[in-house]
C-alpha positions as CSV (number, residue, x, y, z in Angstrom):
1,M,29.7,-91.5,36.3
2,V,28.7,-90.3,32.8
3,I,32.3,-90.0,31.7
4,L,33.2,-93.4,33.2
5,R,30.6,-95.3,31.3
6,N,30.8,-93.2,28.1
7,I,34.6,-93.1,27.8
8,V,36.1,-96.0,29.8
9,I,33.9,-98.8,28.5
10,P,34.7,-98.1,24.8
11,M,38.4,-97.7,25.8
12,L,38.3,-101.0,27.6
13,L,36.8,-102.8,24.6
14,R,39.4,-101.3,22.3
15,A,42.2,-102.4,24.7
16,L,40.7,-105.9,24.6
17,G,41.0,-105.9,20.8
18,V,37.5,-105.0,19.8
19,N,37.9,-103.1,16.5
20,E,34.4,-102.1,15.6
21,I,32.3,-100.4,18.3
22,K,29.1,-98.5,17.7
23,E,28.4,-96.1,20.5
24,I,24.8,-95.0,21.1
25,Y,24.1,-92.0,23.3
26,C,27.7,-91.9,24.6
27,E,28.3,-88.2,24.6
28,P,29.2,-87.2,28.1
29,T,26.6,-84.5,28.5
30,G,24.7,-85.8,31.4
31,L,21.5,-85.6,29.3
32,F,19.6,-88.8,28.4
33,A,17.4,-89.6,25.5
34,H,15.0,-91.3,27.9
35,N,15.0,-92.7,31.4
36,P,18.5,-94.1,31.6
37,E,17.6,-97.2,33.7
38,P,18.1,-100.4,31.6
39,L,14.5,-101.4,31.8
40,P,12.9,-103.4,29.0
41,E,11.0,-100.4,27.6
42,N,14.3,-98.5,27.5
43,M,16.2,-101.2,25.7
44,R,14.2,-101.3,22.5
45,E,16.6,-99.2,20.5
46,I,19.7,-101.2,21.3
47,S,17.8,-104.5,21.0
48,S,16.6,-103.5,17.5
49,E,20.1,-102.4,16.5
50,V,21.7,-105.6,17.7
51,R,19.1,-107.7,15.9
52,R,19.4,-105.9,12.5
53,G,23.1,-105.3,12.6
54,D,26.0,-107.8,12.4
55,Y,26.9,-107.5,16.1
56,D,28.3,-110.1,18.5
57,L,27.4,-108.2,21.6
58,G,25.4,-105.3,23.0
59,I,26.3,-103.7,26.3
60,V,24.0,-101.3,28.2
61,V,24.9,-99.6,31.4
62,D,22.8,-97.3,33.6
63,P,24.0,-94.0,35.1
64,D,25.7,-95.7,38.0
65,V,27.4,-98.2,35.7
66,Q,25.7,-101.4,36.7
67,M,25.6,-103.7,33.7
């Protein structure tokens, strides 16, 4: 599932016309920077990035690609 979430979702966004995508921890290594479940304590980095950046959307998926 690592390759699915790390490769297919950015490809899908580009196919939908999204030109600027910032990928965080998307290298398909199977290693995670922290517990990969999208729990509040694991969402701090992307939440901070979305708040301080000029983003319209932040997408997070867990290892089994549930959004």
